[in-house]
Residue, then its C-alpha position, 0 to 999 in steps of 0.5 A: m101312103r096316099n096312093g093306097p085309096l087311088a089304087v083301090v079306086g083304080a082296081s074298082v074301075l077295072w072290075g066295073t068293066a068285067g060284066t060288060a066285057g063278059l056279055l060280049v062273049s057268047a061262051d058259057s058263064v062257067a067257061l068264061a069265069a074259068a078262062r078269066l081266072v086261069i089267065g089272071g091267076t097265072a099272071l099274078a102267080l108269075y109276077a109274085g115269083a119266089g115269094l109264093r113259097n113263103t106265103i102259102r097258108p091255109a087261110l089263103l088256100l081257102g081264099a083261093a077256093a072262094v075266088a073261084a066260086y065267086q067268079l062262077c056266081y058273078f057271071a051266072a048272076v049277070a047273065r040272069t039279072g043284067v050288068a047293073i043289077g048283078t054287079v051292084v048286088a054282088i059287090g054292093s053287098g060286100p061291106v055288109f058281109t064284111g061286117l058280119l064276118s068281122w063279128l063272127m071272126h073277131g067278135r066285133r058286135p055291129s052297131g045300131r047304125w050298122t044294123a039300120a043300114t043293113t036293113a036298108a040294103i036288104c030293102g034295096s035288094a028287094a026293090l031290085i028283085v021286084g023291079g027287075g022281075t018285069q025285065a028278066g022274068g023268074e031268073v032275076v030272083s035266082g040271079v040276085l041270090l047268086a049275086l048275094l052269094g058272090g058278095l059273101l065269097y068276095a068279102f071272105y077272100v078280101v078279109m083273108a087277104a087283108r089279114e095276111i097283108g096286115r101281118g106283114a106278107r107281101s101284097d103281091a105274094v098274097m094275091g099270087v097265092m089266092f089267084g094262082g090257086s084259083a087258076v089251078v082249081m079252074l083249069p080242069i073246069l076250063l078244059a072240061n067245058g072246051v076251049a074251041w070258043l077261044g078261037e074267035p078273035r072277039a072272044l079271045a080279046a075279051v078273055l085276055y082283057l078279063g084275065l090281064g086287065t080286070t083280074a091281074l092288074s086290078y088285084f095287083l092294084y087292090g093288094r097295093g091299096l090294102r097296104s095302107t087302106p083300112v078294109a072298111t075304107a077299101a070296101t067303100l071305095a070299091l063301090a066305084e065298081p057298080a057305078v061304072a058297071a051300071l053306067l056301062g050297062l045303061v050306055v053301052l049295052g042299052e039296059r033299062l031299069a024300072p023306076v023301082s029298080v033305080a030306087g033300089l040301086v040308090l037305097l042300096a048304095l046309100s046304105l052301104v056307104v053308111v055301113a062303112v063309116p062306123e067300121r072305119t071309125r072303129e079301125r082308126a080308134l084301134e090304130s090310135q091305141p098304144 
């Protein structure tokens, strides 16, 4: 299916708008993440329908917990670092963590090329911290750390989803289980933080967009894409998200990056592209075996 990569890119573009939309709401990052998942997860679960019952597995339930934790880390990181840095680190580190998880879970030892690219990615993240420190004070360090934790959580639930889809599970049902489960986890958190802020039309519109657009529709597309797109290739295509987020952060929100931060963004992006190439080659070799 040639539409697989296009579906992944479409999902990535939608993800790239989430940080900007989130900053347009004055609500706490925890409440915002909870509302997004409750709306988006419920929509995905309802769409999957009866297929959920036969797809509930321990790995996907762990993935649901990772989805919920990722959202909290992501919005907290963006609030500290800005959209451009927070999104690039959170999603940009995903391919690196995917390589680590593949090594730990499947025994695939990373190549020397992967190690060199990972080192470059760490240097890029360090440059982001140094350059961003003049703009966001001490919070940028904690923000980058939260973004890195988010990248690890993202890699985990994507690997879990891809594994189940590869075993023949319906992509719609896999996403419905993971995100429907995360909605159940986040509903008490949303209620505990209060929902009065949703009475503001601007906040309600933003949350509906975050839930239905950047969660339900995007992960519907991503699941469809994983049917025919190798995980490593999907991780590379997902780099469209930080590109879109950085563009929106600079153009719409007026964010400014110091020269060293710009260099860090470029180094990180280039290193992550290099990370994906060996992994993709390995998967093709495995697919060609009888």
